[in-house]
Backbone and ligand atoms as CSV (ligand in chain L), in Angstrom:
chain,resi,resn,atom,element,x,y,z
A,1,MET,N,N,1.236,-8.754,38.109
A,1,MET,CA,C,1.954,-8.055,37.032
A,1,MET,C,C,3.118,-7.254,37.602
A,2,SER,N,N,4.163,-7.071,36.828
A,2,SER,CA,C,5.346,-6.350,37.295
A,2,SER,C,C,5.161,-4.843,37.161
A,3,ALA,N,N,6.153,-4.109,37.659
A,3,ALA,CA,C,6.022,-2.655,37.732
A,3,ALA,C,C,6.445,-1.941,36.453
A,4,ASP,N,N,7.077,-2.669,35.503
A,4,ASP,CA,C,7.587,-1.942,34.334
A,4,ASP,C,C,6.520,-1.668,33.272
A,5,VAL,N,N,5.263,-1.742,33.665
A,5,VAL,CA,C,4.164,-1.341,32.773
A,5,VAL,C,C,4.329,0.112,32.342
A,6,SER,N,N,4.918,0.915,33.243
A,6,SER,CA,C,5.072,2.344,32.956
A,6,SER,C,C,5.966,2.606,31.749
A,7,GLU,N,N,6.795,1.612,31.373
A,7,GLU,CA,C,7.677,1.809,30.223
A,7,GLU,C,C,6.954,1.604,28.888
A,8,LEU,N,N,5.771,0.999,28.959
A,8,LEU,CA,C,5.023,0.755,27.729
A,8,LEU,C,C,4.318,2.026,27.270
A,9,PRO,N,N,4.127,2.190,25.969
A,9,PRO,CA,C,3.365,3.346,25.492
A,9,PRO,C,C,1.907,3.210,25.912
A,10,PRO,N,N,1.158,4.294,25.891
A,10,PRO,CA,C,-0.268,4.208,26.256
A,10,PRO,C,C,-0.960,3.153,25.395
A,11,ALA,N,N,-1.787,2.338,26.027
A,11,ALA,CA,C,-2.329,1.169,25.334
A,11,ALA,C,C,-3.447,1.518,24.356
A,12,ASP,N,N,-4.044,2.693,24.492
A,12,ASP,CA,C,-5.272,2.957,23.729
A,12,ASP,C,C,-5.076,2.934,22.219
A,13,GLU,N,N,-4.155,3.731,21.680
A,13,GLU,CA,C,-4.029,3.876,20.236
A,13,GLU,C,C,-2.829,3.125,19.662
A,14,TYR,N,N,-1.779,2.953,20.457
A,14,TYR,CA,C,-0.592,2.286,19.942
A,14,TYR,C,C,-0.875,0.816,19.698
A,15,LEU,N,N,-0.170,0.221,18.738
A,15,LEU,CA,C,-0.420,-1.162,18.368
A,15,LEU,C,C,0.223,-2.108,19.368
A,16,SER,N,N,-0.507,-3.161,19.712
A,16,SER,CA,C,0.089,-4.223,20.507
A,16,SER,C,C,0.886,-5.123,19.568
A,17,GLU,N,N,1.689,-5.984,20.158
A,17,GLU,CA,C,2.515,-6.873,19.344
A,17,GLU,C,C,1.644,-7.756,18.440
A,18,GLU,N,N,0.518,-8.245,18.999
A,18,GLU,CA,C,-0.378,-9.110,18.226
A,18,GLU,C,C,-0.965,-8.340,17.042
A,19,GLU,N,N,-1.304,-7.075,17.278
A,19,GLU,CA,C,-1.890,-6.265,16.208
A,19,GLU,C,C,-0.877,-6.041,15.090
A,20,VAL,N,N,0.380,-5.766,15.462
A,20,VAL,CA,C,1.421,-5.583,14.450
A,20,VAL,C,C,1.603,-6.874,13.652
A,21,VAL,N,N,1.627,-8.009,14.357
A,21,VAL,CA,C,1.793,-9.300,13.678
A,21,VAL,C,C,0.640,-9.537,12.711
A,22,HIS,N,N,-0.573,-9.210,13.152
A,22,HIS,CA,C,-1.729,-9.403,12.276
A,22,HIS,C,C,-1.626,-8.523,11.031
A,23,LEU,N,N,-1.296,-7.251,11.229
A,23,LEU,CA,C,-1.216,-6.316,10.099
A,23,LEU,C,C,-0.072,-6.690,9.159
A,24,ARG,N,N,1.024,-7.196,9.726
A,24,ARG,CA,C,2.133,-7.652,8.886
A,24,ARG,C,C,1.667,-8.810,8.000
A,25,GLY,N,N,0.839,-9.693,8.589
A,25,GLY,CA,C,0.269,-10.796,7.811
A,25,GLY,C,C,-0.600,-10.281,6.668
A,26,VAL,N,N,-1.427,-9.257,6.947
A,26,VAL,CA,C,-2.288,-8.669,5.931
A,26,VAL,C,C,-1.432,-8.082,4.804
A,27,LEU,N,N,-0.371,-7.343,5.177
A,27,LEU,CA,C,0.515,-6.719,4.187
A,27,LEU,C,C,1.187,-7.780,3.317
A,28,ARG,N,N,1.653,-8.847,3.944
A,28,ARG,CA,C,2.338,-9.901,3.191
A,28,ARG,C,C,1.380,-10.585,2.219
A,29,GLU,N,N,0.145,-10.787,2.669
A,29,GLU,CA,C,-0.876,-11.404,1.817
A,29,GLU,C,C,-1.153,-10.507,0.612
A,30,GLN,N,N,-1.276,-9.194,0.858
A,30,GLN,CA,C,-1.575,-8.255,-0.222
A,30,GLN,C,C,-0.441,-8.220,-1.250
A,31,ILE,N,N,0.790,-8.194,-0.763
A,31,ILE,CA,C,1.928,-8.085,-1.681
A,31,ILE,C,C,2.034,-9.364,-2.507
A,32,LYS,N,N,1.724,-10.498,-1.906
A,32,LYS,CA,C,1.771,-11.775,-2.610
A,32,LYS,C,C,0.732,-11.788,-3.743
A,33,LEU,N,N,-0.487,-11.322,-3.432
A,33,LEU,CA,C,-1.540,-11.275,-4.443
A,33,LEU,C,C,-1.152,-10.369,-5.595
A,34,LEU,N,N,-0.592,-9.186,-5.269
A,34,LEU,CA,C,-0.202,-8.226,-6.304
A,34,LEU,C,C,0.885,-8.796,-7.195
A,35,ILE,N,N,1.859,-9.440,-6.597
A,35,ILE,CA,C,2.971,-9.978,-7.381
A,35,ILE,C,C,2.485,-11.137,-8.254
A,36,ASP,N,N,1.633,-12.001,-7.706
A,36,ASP,CA,C,1.060,-13.091,-8.509
A,36,ASP,C,C,0.312,-12.528,-9.704
A,37,ARG,N,N,-0.493,-11.486,-9.464
A,37,ARG,CA,C,-1.311,-10.917,-10.521
A,37,ARG,C,C,-0.435,-10.256,-11.585
A,38,SER,N,N,0.615,-9.543,-11.163
A,38,SER,CA,C,1.444,-8.870,-12.171
A,38,SER,C,C,2.226,-9.901,-12.973
A,39,ARG,N,N,2.546,-11.036,-12.381
A,39,ARG,CA,C,3.181,-12.118,-13.148
A,39,ARG,C,C,2.245,-12.603,-14.242
A,40,ASP,N,N,0.970,-12.774,-13.906
A,40,ASP,CA,C,-0.023,-13.186,-14.906
A,40,ASP,C,C,-0.071,-12.186,-16.043
A,41,ASN,N,N,-0.078,-10.887,-15.699
A,41,ASN,CA,C,-0.131,-9.840,-16.712
A,41,ASN,C,C,1.056,-9.916,-17.653
A,42,ILE,N,N,2.231,-10.066,-17.107
A,42,ILE,CA,C,3.434,-10.119,-17.930
A,42,ILE,C,C,3.362,-11.325,-18.860
A,43,GLY,N,N,2.860,-12.447,-18.358
A,43,GLY,CA,C,2.666,-13.630,-19.190
A,43,GLY,C,C,1.766,-13.327,-20.375
A,44,ASP,N,N,0.642,-12.640,-20.122
A,44,ASP,CA,C,-0.284,-12.299,-21.196
A,44,ASP,C,C,0.368,-11.393,-22.220
A,45,LEU,N,N,1.121,-10.407,-21.753
A,45,LEU,CA,C,1.755,-9.455,-22.676
A,45,LEU,C,C,2.713,-10.178,-23.606
A,46,THR,N,N,3.460,-11.110,-23.086
A,46,THR,CA,C,4.417,-11.848,-23.907
A,46,THR,C,C,3.685,-12.654,-24.975
A,47,GLU,N,N,2.571,-13.264,-24.591
A,47,GLU,CA,C,1.791,-14.033,-25.558
A,47,GLU,C,C,1.291,-13.146,-26.682
A,48,GLU,N,N,0.815,-11.950,-26.322
A,48,GLU,CA,C,0.241,-11.063,-27.340
A,48,GLU,C,C,1.274,-10.663,-28.385
A,49,GLN,N,N,2.533,-10.528,-27.962
A,49,GLN,CA,C,3.559,-10.107,-28.917
A,49,GLN,C,C,3.787,-11.155,-30.004
A,50,ASP,N,N,3.435,-12.395,-29.720
A,50,ASP,CA,C,3.628,-13.453,-30.708
A,50,ASP,C,C,2.498,-13.499,-31.727
A,51,VAL,N,N,1.364,-12.882,-31.385
A,51,VAL,CA,C,0.214,-12.928,-32.301
A,51,VAL,C,C,0.523,-12.128,-33.560
A,52,ASP,N,N,0.267,-12.748,-34.737
A,52,ASP,CA,C,0.596,-12.120,-36.010
A,52,ASP,C,C,-0.698,-11.703,-36.711
A,53,GLY,N,N,-1.421,-10.754,-36.140
A,53,GLY,CA,C,-2.726,-10.359,-36.666
A,53,GLY,C,C,-2.630,-9.264,-37.716
A,54,ASP,N,N,-3.799,-8.813,-38.253
A,54,ASP,CA,C,-3.786,-7.699,-39.208
A,54,ASP,C,C,-3.676,-6.376,-38.448
A,55,GLN,N,N,-3.617,-5.262,-39.206
A,55,GLN,CA,C,-3.339,-3.954,-38.603
A,55,GLN,C,C,-4.338,-3.577,-37.507
A,56,VAL,N,N,-5.621,-3.829,-37.736
A,56,VAL,CA,C,-6.653,-3.434,-36.771
A,56,VAL,C,C,-6.429,-4.162,-35.449
A,57,ASP,N,N,-6.160,-5.451,-35.546
A,57,ASP,CA,C,-5.939,-6.230,-34.328
A,57,ASP,C,C,-4.687,-5.757,-33.597
A,58,VAL,N,N,-3.664,-5.433,-34.358
A,58,VAL,CA,C,-2.424,-4.968,-33.744
A,58,VAL,C,C,-2.687,-3.679,-32.961
A,59,ALA,N,N,-3.450,-2.750,-33.595
A,59,ALA,CA,C,-3.762,-1.491,-32.915
A,59,ALA,C,C,-4.552,-1.755,-31.641
A,60,ALA,N,N,-5.516,-2.653,-31.721
A,60,ALA,CA,C,-6.328,-2.982,-30.553
A,60,ALA,C,C,-5.449,-3.588,-29.466
A,61,ASN,N,N,-4.549,-4.448,-29.872
A,61,ASN,CA,C,-3.647,-5.068,-28.900
A,61,ASN,C,C,-2.747,-4.029,-28.248
A,62,GLU,N,N,-2.270,-3.065,-29.065
A,62,GLU,CA,C,-1.401,-2.026,-28.512
A,62,GLU,C,C,-2.134,-1.231,-27.440
A,63,SER,N,N,-3.386,-0.873,-27.712
A,63,SER,CA,C,-4.153,-0.086,-26.747
A,63,SER,C,C,-4.430,-0.909,-25.493
A,64,GLU,N,N,-4.744,-2.168,-25.685
A,64,GLU,CA,C,-4.972,-3.076,-24.553
A,64,GLU,C,C,-3.704,-3.204,-23.721
A,65,ARG,N,N,-2.576,-3.310,-24.428
A,65,ARG,CA,C,-1.296,-3.430,-23.710
A,65,ARG,C,C,-1.001,-2.179,-22.906
A,66,GLY,N,N,-1.260,-1.000,-23.540
A,66,GLY,CA,C,-1.028,0.256,-22.831
A,66,GLY,C,C,-1.848,0.329,-21.563
A,67,HIS,N,N,-3.106,-0.087,-21.677
A,67,HIS,CA,C,-3.991,-0.086,-20.523
A,67,HIS,C,C,-3.426,-0.988,-19.428
A,68,ARG,N,N,-2.997,-2.173,-19.836
A,68,ARG,CA,C,-2.485,-3.127,-18.842
A,68,ARG,C,C,-1.182,-2.649,-18.231
A,69,LEU,N,N,-0.348,-1.981,-19.041
A,69,LEU,CA,C,0.925,-1.491,-18.513
A,69,LEU,C,C,0.682,-0.396,-17.486
A,70,ARG,N,N,-0.312,0.479,-17.767
A,70,ARG,CA,C,-0.631,1.524,-16.791
A,70,ARG,C,C,-1.124,0.888,-15.501
A,71,PHE,N,N,-1.961,-0.143,-15.652
A,71,PHE,CA,C,-2.482,-0.848,-14.487
A,71,PHE,C,C,-1.334,-1.490,-13.713
A,72,ALA,N,N,-0.412,-2.096,-14.459
A,72,ALA,CA,C,0.743,-2.736,-13.820
A,72,ALA,C,C,1.574,-1.694,-13.078
A,73,ASP,N,N,1.667,-0.479,-13.634
A,73,ASP,CA,C,2.425,0.591,-13.002
A,73,ASP,C,C,1.804,0.963,-11.658
A,74,ARG,N,N,0.464,1.051,-11.634
A,74,ARG,CA,C,-0.225,1.347,-10.368
A,74,ARG,C,C,0.053,0.252,-9.357
A,75,GLU,N,N,0.007,-0.999,-9.824
A,75,GLU,CA,C,0.250,-2.122,-8.915
A,75,GLU,C,C,1.677,-2.093,-8.382
A,76,ARG,N,N,2.623,-1.694,-9.259
A,76,ARG,CA,C,4.019,-1.643,-8.823
A,76,ARG,C,C,4.185,-0.599,-7.722
A,77,LYS,N,N,3.482,0.539,-7.876
A,77,LYS,CA,C,3.552,1.576,-6.835
A,77,LYS,C,C,2.969,1.064,-5.526
A,78,MET,N,N,1.868,0.292,-5.638
A,78,MET,CA,C,1.238,-0.274,-4.442
A,78,MET,C,C,2.192,-1.256,-3.772
A,79,VAL,N,N,2.862,-2.071,-4.587
A,79,VAL,CA,C,3.840,-3.017,-4.036
A,79,VAL,C,C,4.918,-2.245,-3.272
A,80,GLY,N,N,5.363,-1.119,-3.840
A,80,GLY,CA,C,6.371,-0.290,-3.175
A,80,GLY,C,C,5.888,0.226,-1.830
A,81,LYS,N,N,4.618,0.639,-1.780
A,81,LYS,CA,C,4.053,1.144,-0.518
A,81,LYS,C,C,4.000,0.048,0.526
A,82,ILE,N,N,3.609,-1.160,0.076
A,82,ILE,CA,C,3.514,-2.281,1.020
A,82,ILE,C,C,4.912,-2.653,1.522
A,83,GLN,N,N,5.893,-2.652,0.593
A,83,GLN,CA,C,7.269,-2.962,1.011
A,83,GLN,C,C,7.761,-1.949,2.036
A,84,ALA,N,N,7.437,-0.674,1.806
A,84,ALA,CA,C,7.846,0.366,2.754
A,84,ALA,C,C,7.189,0.135,4.111
A,85,ALA,N,N,5.911,-0.268,4.090
A,85,ALA,CA,C,5.201,-0.534,5.346
A,85,ALA,C,C,5.853,-1.708,6.085
A,86,LEU,N,N,6.222,-2.752,5.331
A,86,LEU,CA,C,6.872,-3.911,5.952
A,86,LEU,C,C,8.237,-3.526,6.528
A,87,GLU,N,N,8.934,-2.611,5.852
A,87,GLU,CA,C,10.204,-2.119,6.393
A,87,GLU,C,C,9.993,-1.393,7.713
A,88,ARG,N,N,8.911,-0.600,7.761
A,88,ARG,CA,C,8.616,0.108,9.018
A,88,ARG,C,C,8.305,-0.886,10.133
A,89,VAL,N,N,7.623,-2.005,9.764
A,89,VAL,CA,C,7.379,-3.044,10.766
A,89,VAL,C,C,8.718,-3.532,11.317
A,90,GLY,N,N,9.670,-3.788,10.405
A,90,GLY,CA,C,10.980,-4.289,10.805
A,90,GLY,C,C,11.734,-3.311,11.685
A,91,GLU,N,N,11.517,-2.014,11.428
A,91,GLU,CA,C,12.220,-0.986,12.195
A,91,GLU,C,C,11.467,-0.588,13.453
A,92,GLY,N,N,10.312,-1.216,13.677
A,92,GLY,CA,C,9.511,-0.894,14.853
A,92,GLY,C,C,8.831,0.455,14.756
A,93,GLU,N,N,8.713,0.979,13.534
A,93,GLU,CA,C,8.081,2.288,13.358
A,93,GLU,C,C,6.692,2.189,12.757
A,94,TYR,N,N,6.265,0.958,12.506
A,94,TYR,CA,C,4.972,0.777,11.857
A,94,TYR,C,C,3.839,1.249,12.763
A,95,GLY,N,N,2.876,1.945,12.158
A,95,GLY,CA,C,1.727,2.419,12.929
A,95,GLY,C,C,1.913,3.805,13.501
A,96,MET,N,N,3.108,4.397,13.275
A,96,MET,CA,C,3.354,5.767,13.731
A,96,MET,C,C,3.151,6.721,12.549
A,97,CYS,N,N,2.547,7.854,12.822
A,97,CYS,CA,C,2.321,8.862,11.797
A,97,CYS,C,C,3.665,9.473,11.382
A,98,SER,N,N,3.909,9.536,10.046
A,98,SER,CA,C,5.184,10.067,9.576
A,98,SER,C,C,5.230,11.593,9.706
A,99,GLU,N,N,4.090,12.202,9.988
A,99,GLU,CA,C,4.019,13.659,10.090
A,99,GLU,C,C,4.203,14.112,11.549
A,100,CYS,N,N,3.390,13.559,12.453
A,100,CYS,CA,C,3.416,14.034,13.842
A,100,CYS,C,C,4.011,13.003,14.800
A,101,GLY,N,N,4.278,11.765,14.302
A,101,GLY,CA,C,4.857,10.742,15.163
A,101,GLY,C,C,3.857,10.084,16.097
A,102,GLY,N,N,2.612,10.492,16.012
A,102,GLY,CA,C,1.572,9.905,16.854
A,102,GLY,C,C,1.092,8.578,16.295
A,103,PRO,N,N,0.279,7.864,17.057
A,103,PRO,CA,C,-0.229,6.569,16.588
A,103,PRO,C,C,-1.279,6.742,15.498
A,104,ILE,N,N,-1.225,5.883,14.475
A,104,ILE,CA,C,-2.209,5.939,13.386
A,104,ILE,C,C,-3.505,5.261,13.820
A,105,GLY,N,N,-3.393,4.255,14.650
A,105,GLY,CA,C,-4.592,3.566,15.154
A,105,GLY,C,C,-4.860,2.268,14.413
A,106,TYR,N,N,-5.211,1.248,15.190
A,106,TYR,CA,C,-5.366,-0.095,14.625
A,106,TYR,C,C,-6.497,-0.160,13.604
A,107,LYS,N,N,-7.634,0.481,13.903
A,107,LYS,CA,C,-8.797,0.406,13.010
A,107,LYS,C,C,-8.477,1.015,11.655
A,108,ARG,N,N,-7.796,2.160,11.678
A,108,ARG,CA,C,-7.429,2.828,10.432
A,108,ARG,C,C,-6.450,1.954,9.643
A,109,LEU,N,N,-5.516,1.310,10.330
A,109,LEU,CA,C,-4.533,0.463,9.661
A,109,LEU,C,C,-5.178,-0.808,9.110
A,110,LEU,N,N,-6.208,-1.301,9.788
A,110,LEU,CA,C,-6.923,-2.469,9.264
A,110,LEU,C,C,-7.575,-2.122,7.934
A,111,ALA,N,N,-8.137,-0.909,7.864
A,111,ALA,CA,C,-8.793,-0.473,6.640
A,111,ALA,C,C,-7.766,-0.131,5.564
A,112,ARG,N,N,-6.607,0.391,5.973
A,112,ARG,CA,C,-5.590,0.827,5.022
A,112,ARG,C,C,-4.215,0.554,5.627
A,113,PRO,N,N,-3.737,-0.702,5.464
A,113,PRO,CA,C,-2.485,-1.101,6.143
A,113,PRO,C,C,-1.251,-0.310,5.701
A,114,VAL,N,N,-1.313,0.351,4.528
A,114,VAL,CA,C,-0.136,1.100,4.073
A,114,VAL,C,C,-0.178,2.565,4.507
A,115,ALA,N,N,-1.166,2.936,5.313
A,115,ALA,CA,C,-1.290,4.330,5.750
A,115,ALA,C,C,-0.027,4.782,6.485
A,116,THR,N,N,0.440,6.003,6.164
A,116,THR,CA,C,1.610,6.545,6.854
A,116,THR,C,C,1.245,7.776,7.693
A,117,LEU,N,N,-0.005,8.229,7.571
A,117,LEU,CA,C,-0.430,9.411,8.323
A,117,LEU,C,C,-1.594,9.052,9.238
A,118,CYS,N,N,-1.638,9.651,10.410
A,118,CYS,CA,C,-2.798,9.487,11.269
A,118,CYS,C,C,-3.959,10.251,10.646
A,119,ILE,N,N,-5.154,9.992,11.146
A,119,ILE,CA,C,-6.338,10.566,10.500
A,119,ILE,C,C,-6.306,12.100,10.553
A,120,ASP,N,N,-5.761,12.678,11.622
A,120,ASP,CA,C,-5.698,14.137,11.726
A,120,ASP,C,C,-4.790,14.726,10.656
A,121,CYS,N,N,-3.584,14.152,10.505
A,121,CYS,CA,C,-2.635,14.667,9.517
A,121,CYS,C,C,-3.146,14.416,8.105
A,122,LYS,N,N,-3.815,13.265,7.916
A,122,LYS,CA,C,-4.366,12.939,6.605
A,122,LYS,C,C,-5.436,13.952,6.220
A,123,THR,N,N,-6.323,14.256,7.156
A,123,THR,CA,C,-7.384,15.226,6.912
A,123,THR,C,C,-6.788,16.588,6.577
A,124,MET,N,N,-5.747,16.956,7.316
A,124,MET,CA,C,-5.083,18.240,7.102
A,124,MET,C,C,-4.435,18.272,5.715
A,125,ALA,N,N,-3.770,17.169,5.336
A,125,ALA,CA,C,-3.103,17.099,4.033
A,125,ALA,C,C,-4.122,17.213,2.909
A,126,GLU,N,N,-5.268,16.539,3.085
A,126,GLU,CA,C,-6.295,16.587,2.042
A,126,GLU,C,C,-6.880,17.984,1.924
A,127,ARG,N,N,-7.066,18.633,3.061
A,127,ARG,CA,C,-7.600,19.987,3.051
A,127,ARG,C,C,-6.624,20.905,2.317
A,128,HIS,N,N,-5.338,20.717,2.605
A,128,HIS,CA,C,-4.304,21.522,1.972
A,128,HIS,C,C,-4.298,21.287,0.459
A,129,GLU,N,N,-4.442,20.003,0.051
A,129,GLU,CA,C,-4.460,19.652,-1.360
A,129,GLU,C,C,-5.599,20.351,-2.065
A,130,ARG,N,N,-6.792,20.273,-1.459
A,130,ARG,CA,C,-7.964,20.892,-2.074
A,130,ARG,C,C,-7.740,22.386,-2.237
A,131,ARG,N,N,-7.116,23.005,-1.235
A,131,ARG,CA,C,-6.915,24.447,-1.289
A,131,ARG,C,C,-5.967,24.812,-2.434
A,132,SER,N,N,-4.882,24.024,-2.585
A,132,SER,CA,C,-3.905,24.376,-3.621
A,132,SER,C,C,-4.431,24.069,-5.020
A,133,TRP,N,N,-5.445,23.191,-5.120
A,133,TRP,CA,C,-6.038,22.926,-6.425
A,133,TRP,C,C,-7.142,23.946,-6.761
A,134,GLY,N,N,-7.543,24.716,-5.749
A,134,GLY,CA,C,-8.713,25.575,-5.868
A,134,GLY,C,C,-8.723,26.433,-7.113
A,135,SER,N,N,-9.932,26.748,-7.637
A,135,SER,CA,C,-10.055,27.489,-8.898
A,135,SER,C,C,-9.624,28.945,-8.725
L,1,ZN,ZN,ZN,-0.213,12.680,12.495
C-alpha cells in the first residue's frame, strides 16, 4: 500500500466510497417508489372528479381527497429530503452532520438515509424540542 493513507479521513465512522454508492442506491430506490405512488394518487384524484354522485358521496369523496392530499404533501416533503440527500452525495457532503460536521455513521444512515444530524446532535435537538414544548 502507498503512503498517502494519511490523507484519508479516519476509517471508523466516515463512509467509504462503496457505502456512499450503496446509500445513494437506497435513496434513488426510495424516491422512485414515492414518485410512482404519488402518480397513482393523482390518477385516482382525477378519476374521482369525474364521478357524478349524490351529495353524500360527494362529501365523502371530498374528505377522502383531503386525506389523500395531506398524505401526498407528506410524501412530497419526503421526496424533497431525499433530493437534498442526493445533492449532498453529489457535493461529497453526504454522511456529514449538518450541525457539527462530524460523521453521521453508516448504520444510522442505513436506518435513515435522509438523516442530516449525527446521533449526538439529533439527541440534543430532541432534548431541546421537548424542553421548549414543556408545560
Ligand atoms: Zn453532529
